[in-house]
C-alpha positions in Angstrom: -96.7 -47.0 62.2 -93.4 -47.5 60.5 -92.1 -51.1 61.0 -88.6 -51.6 62.8 -85.7 -52.5 60.5 -85.7 -55.9 62.2 -89.2 -56.3 61.0 -88.9 -55.0 57.7 -86.5 -57.7 56.8 -89.3 -60.6 57.3 -91.8 -58.6 55.3 -91.5 -60.6 52.0 -93.1 -64.1 52.0 -90.7 -66.6 52.9 -88.0 -64.6 54.2 -88.8 -65.6 58.0 -88.3 -69.3 57.0 -85.1 -68.5 55.3 -83.7 -66.4 58.1 -84.5 -69.2 60.3 -82.8 -71.8 58.1 -79.8 -69.8 57.5 -78.0 -71.0 60.9 -78.9 -74.7 60.5 -77.3 -74.3 57.0 -74.1 -72.9 58.0 -73.7 -74.8 61.4 -71.5 -77.5 59.3 -69.3 -74.7 57.8 -68.8 -73.1 61.2 -68.6 -76.3 63.4 -65.0 -76.8 62.7 -62.6 -79.6 61.9 -64.3 -82.3 63.9 -67.4 -82.1 61.5 -65.2 -82.1 58.5 -64.4 -85.8 59.2 -68.3 -86.4 58.8 -68.9 -84.5 55.6 -69.9 -86.1 52.4 -67.7 -87.2 50.8 -65.7 -88.7 53.3 -61.9 -88.2 53.2 -58.9 -90.6 53.7 -56.1 -88.4 54.3 -52.8 -89.7 52.9 -50.3 -87.3 54.5 -50.3 -84.1 56.6 -47.2 -82.6 57.5 -45.1 -79.4 57.8 -41.8 -80.9 57.1 -40.1 -83.3 54.4 -38.7 -86.6 55.0 -35.6 -85.6 56.2 -37.3 -82.9 58.8 -36.6 -79.9 57.0 -39.6 -77.3 56.9 -41.4 -77.3 53.7 -40.6 -74.1 51.8 -42.7 -72.7 49.1 -41.0 -71.3 46.1 -41.5 -67.6 45.2 -43.4 -66.5 41.9 -46.5 -67.7 40.2 -47.6 -71.0 41.6 -47.4 -74.0 39.4 -48.8 -77.5 40.1 -47.6 -80.7 38.1 -49.0 -84.0 38.8 -47.2 -87.1 37.2 -47.0 -91.0 37.6 -43.3 -92.2 37.7 -43.1 -95.8 36.6 -39.7 -97.4 37.3 -38.9 -101.2 36.4 -37.0 -103.4 39.1 -33.3 -102.6 39.7 -34.0 -99.1 37.5 -32.6 -96.1 39.1 -33.2 -92.3 39.0 -30.0 -91.0 38.8 -28.6 -88.3 41.3 -31.0 -85.2 41.2 -32.6 -82.7 43.5 -36.0 -81.0 43.6 -36.4 -77.1 43.5 -40.0 -77.5 44.6 -41.8 -79.2 47.4 -42.9 -82.9 46.0 -45.7 -84.9 47.6 -45.3 -88.7 46.6 -47.7 -91.6 47.2 -46.1 -95.0 46.4 -49.1 -96.8 44.5 -47.3 -100.2 43.7 -44.1 -101.4 44.5 -41.1 -100.0 46.4 -38.4 -97.6 46.2 -35.0 -97.0 48.1 -34.0 -93.5 48.2 -30.4 -92.7 49.4 -29.8 -89.0 50.5 -26.6 -87.0 50.4 -27.5 -85.2 53.7 -25.0 -85.2 56.6 -26.3 -88.6 58.1 -26.2 -90.4 54.7 -30.0 -91.3 55.1 -31.3 -94.2 53.4 -34.9 -95.2 53.2 -37.4 -97.7 51.5 -40.8 -96.5 50.7 -43.6 -99.0 50.0 -46.9 -99.2 48.4 -49.5 -97.2 50.5 -46.8 -94.9 51.9 -47.0 -91.0 51.2 -44.2 -88.6 51.9 -43.2 -85.1 51.1 -39.6 -85.7 49.5 -36.7 -83.9 50.5 -35.9 -80.8 48.3 -32.7 -79.0 47.6 -30.9 -82.4 49.1 -29.4 -84.4 46.5 -30.6 -88.0 46.3 -31.1 -91.0 44.3 -33.7 -93.9 44.3 -33.8 -97.3 42.8 -36.6 -99.7 42.6 -35.6 -102.2 45.0 -38.7 -104.3 44.6 -39.5 -107.4 42.2 -42.5 -105.6 40.5 -42.5 -102.1 38.9 -42.9 -99.2 41.0 -45.4 -96.8 40.2 -45.4 -93.4 42.2 -47.8 -90.6 42.0 -45.9 -87.3 42.4 -47.3 -83.7 42.8 -44.9 -80.8 42.6 -46.0 -77.5 44.1 -43.5 -75.2 42.2 -43.4 -71.8 40.5 -43.8 -70.9 36.9 -40.2 -71.2 35.2 -38.9 -73.2 38.3 -37.5 -76.8 37.5 -39.3 -79.6 39.5 -36.3 -81.7 39.3 -32.6 -81.3 38.6 -30.3 -83.9 37.4 -27.0 -83.9 38.7 -23.7 -85.4 37.8 -23.3 -88.8 39.7 
């Protein structure tokens, strides 16, 4: 008598154990986001958003993706000069504080302090100044494209 296809797959030693263990191994992957919080290593989300600090939807640039990460350090009182970003930029203030003035219709001014994370406004001119008493250190990650400037300086 010829074994059925279902029986044939378990004809090798250990195959039945593997077939029984597979659903258990895949369960954490299929369980969804609630189980992801319990996964090793644990994650501490800094930010999850679909909009930048001014409420504009995040728009990804065309072209071949290029990610650039850097740490910006500014002395107390130091300013960036007027500039804009052509690509979405994630920023996490590691130390100190920075006050940013935006040239949007509302002339928004915001201060970001150590521990805060944002997606900076892009294509909106702005300038930042270290408004604290210690150097400000900011981790920035640009989600740009090859050949696209991450930051464009503008005349004051």
